[in-house]
Each structure stands twice: as C-alpha cells, then as structure tokens.
C-alpha positions in Angstrom: 40.4 29.4 69.7 37.3 30.7 68.0 34.6 31.6 70.6 32.3 33.8 68.5 30.8 33.7 64.9 29.4 36.7 63.4 27.3 37.1 60.3 26.4 39.9 57.8 22.7 39.9 57.1 21.6 40.9 53.5 23.2 38.4 51.0 24.7 36.2 53.7 21.7 35.1 55.7 18.9 36.9 53.9 18.6 35.6 50.3 19.8 38.1 47.7 17.2 36.7 45.3 14.3 37.4 47.9 15.7 40.9 48.4 15.4 41.6 44.6 11.8 40.3 44.7 11.1 42.5 47.7 12.5 45.6 46.0 10.3 44.9 42.8 7.2 44.5 45.1 8.1 47.9 46.7 8.1 49.6 43.2 4.9 47.9 42.2 3.2 49.3 45.4 4.8 52.7 44.8 3.6 52.7 41.2 0.1 51.6 42.2 -0.4 54.1 45.0 1.1 57.1 43.0 -0.7 56.2 39.7 2.7 56.6 38.1 3.1 56.1 34.4 6.1 53.9 34.5 6.6 50.2 34.5 7.6 48.8 38.0 10.3 46.8 36.4 11.9 49.8 35.0 11.7 51.7 38.3 13.2 48.6 40.0 16.3 48.6 37.7 17.0 52.2 38.3 16.4 52.0 41.9 18.9 49.1 42.2 21.6 50.8 40.3 21.1 54.2 42.2 21.0 52.6 45.7 24.0 50.6 45.0 25.9 53.6 43.9 24.7 55.5 47.0 25.8 52.9 49.4 29.1 52.5 47.8 29.8 56.2 48.5 29.0 55.7 52.2 31.2 52.7 52.7 33.4 53.2 55.8 31.7 56.7 56.4 29.8 58.0 59.4 26.3 56.5 59.6 23.5 58.2 57.9 20.0 56.6 58.2 19.4 54.2 55.3 15.8 55.4 55.3 17.0 58.9 54.4 19.2 57.6 51.5 16.4 55.4 50.1 13.9 58.3 50.3 16.4 60.6 48.4 16.7 58.0 45.6 13.0 57.4 45.4 12.3 61.2 45.3 14.7 61.6 42.4 13.1 58.8 40.5 9.7 60.3 41.3 10.7 63.7 39.8 12.3 61.9 36.8 9.1 60.0 36.1 6.6 62.9 37.2 4.9 61.2 40.1 4.4 62.0 43.8 6.2 59.7 46.1 3.7 58.1 48.6 4.2 59.7 52.1 4.2 56.2 53.6 7.1 55.0 51.4 9.2 53.7 54.3 6.2 51.9 55.8 5.7 50.1 52.3 9.5 49.5 52.4 9.3 47.7 55.8 6.1 45.9 55.0 7.3 44.4 51.7 10.5 43.3 53.5 8.5 41.6 56.2 6.3 39.9 53.5 8.8 38.7 51.0 12.1 38.4 52.8 13.5 34.8 52.8 16.6 33.3 54.4 18.9 31.0 52.6 17.6 27.3 53.1 20.4 26.3 55.4 20.6 29.5 57.5 18.5 28.6 60.4 20.1 25.2 60.9 23.6 26.6 60.9 22.8 29.3 63.4 21.0 26.8 65.6 24.0 24.3 65.5 26.5 27.0 66.2 24.7 28.0 69.3 24.3 24.3 70.4 28.1 24.0 70.0 28.5 26.9 72.4 29.6 29.6 70.1 28.5 33.3 70.5 26.4 34.0 67.5 26.2 37.6 66.4 25.0 39.8 63.6 27.1 42.7 62.2 25.3 44.6 59.5 24.9 48.0 57.8 21.3 48.7 58.8 18.7 51.0 60.4 17.6 49.4 63.6 13.8 49.5 62.8 14.4 47.9 59.3 16.4 45.1 61.0 14.1 44.6 63.8 11.1 44.4 61.5 12.9 41.9 59.4 14.2 39.6 62.2 10.7 39.6 63.8 9.0 38.6 60.5 11.6 35.8 59.9 11.3 34.6 63.5 15.1 34.5 64.1 15.7 37.3 66.4 16.2 34.9 69.2 18.9 33.1 67.5 21.5 35.8 68.0 23.4 36.5 71.2 24.3 40.0 70.0 23.2 42.3 67.2 25.4 45.3 66.0 24.2 47.6 63.3 25.9 50.6 61.6 23.2 52.8 63.4 24.6 51.4 66.8 28.2 52.0 65.8 27.8 55.4 64.0 29.7 54.1 61.1 29.2 51.9 58.0 31.4 48.9 57.2 34.2 48.6 56.8 35.0 51.2 59.4 36.5 49.3 62.3 34.2 50.8 64.9 31.2 48.5 64.0 33.4 45.4 64.4 35.0 46.7 67.6 31.5 47.2 69.2 30.4 43.8 68.1 33.5 42.2 69.7 32.9 44.2 72.9 29.3 42.9 73.1 30.5 39.4 72.7 33.4 39.7 75.2 35.9 38.4 72.8 39.2 39.4 71.0 39.4 39.7 67.3 41.4 36.6 67.0 38.8 34.7 68.8 36.1 35.6 66.3 35.1 34.6 62.8 33.0 36.8 60.5 31.0 35.7 57.5 29.8 38.1 54.8 29.2 38.3 51.0 31.2 41.5 50.4 35.0 41.1 50.1 35.7 44.7 50.6 33.3 45.7 53.3 33.0 42.4 55.2 36.4 40.6 54.8 38.6 43.7 54.8 36.6 45.3 57.6 36.9 42.1 59.8 40.6 41.5 59.2 41.4 45.0 60.6 40.4 43.6 64.0 42.3 40.2 63.4 38.9 38.4 62.9 39.0 35.4 60.6 37.0 36.4 57.5 34.8 34.1 55.6 33.3 35.1 52.1 30.0 33.6 51.1 30.1 33.4 47.3 27.5 31.0 46.1 28.2 31.5 42.3 32.0 32.2 42.3 31.3 35.6 40.7 33.6 37.4 43.2 36.6 35.2 42.5 38.8 38.2 41.6 38.5 39.5 45.2 38.8 36.2 47.0 42.3 37.2 48.1 40.7 39.7 50.6 39.4 36.8 52.6 40.9 33.9 54.5 38.1 31.5 53.6 35.6 31.2 50.7 32.4 29.2 50.9 29.4 28.5 48.7 27.1 27.3 51.4 26.8 28.4 55.0 27.1 24.8 56.2 30.8 24.9 55.2 31.4 27.2 58.1 30.8 24.3 60.5 33.6 22.3 58.8 36.0 25.3 58.9 35.4 25.6 62.7 35.9 21.9 63.2 39.2 22.1 61.4 40.3 25.2 63.3 39.5 23.4 66.6 41.9 20.7 65.8 44.8 23.0 64.8 
C-alpha cells in the first residue's frame, strides 16, 4: 500500500521551460553588470552545456554545494570572454529564480489532492538548501510538502541511496510504501528503485523513450499519478 508520494523539483514540478528563461535572465544581468562584450544568448548556451556536464560528473557522488559548482562555471566563462564576474552572482542567481520560476500548470492541484487523500507528500531533490528555500517561498508552495530532503541534507547527490533513505525515514515509511516521481530516468528512477520505491518518469514529450525501461511508470502529465495511485489501491 502506497503511503507516501515524493517528487523531484526541477523539471518535475518546476517547469523546465521557465528554468531556461531564468538562466537566460541570469546571463543578461551578469552581462549588464559586468559590461561584458558577449551576447547573453551565447553565454547562456555555453553555461547550459557546462553546468550539464558538471552535474553529470557529480551524480551519485558526495555533496558539493551547487553554488560552488555554478560559480566555477561562471568564472571559467568570465575568463574566456574577458570580464569580471559580479561578486553578487549567487544573489543574482537566487533573485532571478524567484522572479521567473514557474510550476507546471497542474502541479499545485496534484499536490493538494494528494494531501487531501492522506498521502505523505515529500520533495527529494539535488539542491542547496538556500536555493530551494528561496524558490519554494517565491512559488508559495513550501507548505504543500510534509517533508523536504535535499542532497545537502543527505550529503550525496542522486542516485546515491542515502538521499532516498533519508526521505523515507522522515516520512516514516518503507520503500515499498512510497512512489517517487522525477524527470531523469537514471538519477530518479534508478535511485528510487534501489530502495524498492515505485518509480514514475515524467516525460512530457516522449524524448526519453529509450530509457523508459528504467522506470515502472511513465507519464506525460502529473495528473496521471492520481490514476496510477487509484489503480494501485485496487490491486
């Protein structure tokens, strides 16, 4: 019997499209403050590629502040394009996320309905605590979670089992009593299944079809989770 439903944050609840807009706005502000001779769009493309590679290298590894990783990437770009990275880069980063971050349209309704149905609703995400706190407060959804577990709390990045173990402990449930929803088949589905949690992949466009086998369920809309839980309750 499923008692708890956990979610990833970025790309699962937080719109991937809004995250891209946010990152472009960060680059625009950096270019403006630094007086850099580079198009923000060009800086954005390189930033996206470099941060993706960096985070891939840390998957499953001991936690390192995402702030430090991001600053390293930006310092490398600043050196490449001959400008001085603003000293308040991380404050810019947080402010732009607070301003431009948007949830997927159905996210709040799904979270509320799950709580009304009596499920423990939790968040399991690779994040610095200050980044996540600023985001949740700006979105007004901090109160919709019964528990929040970050890679900073656990000391490891997904898919290391420690972050999932800690989340289950906070919720007071066993792995087989929990369902986890994420958008990354390797980090989310594979990580959750190590603890016998049911894994649900959110793949809105079907672009991750070749990795669907890593997950027990695949959905294109968060509302489908409610149907999955209803079917599981009957079995």
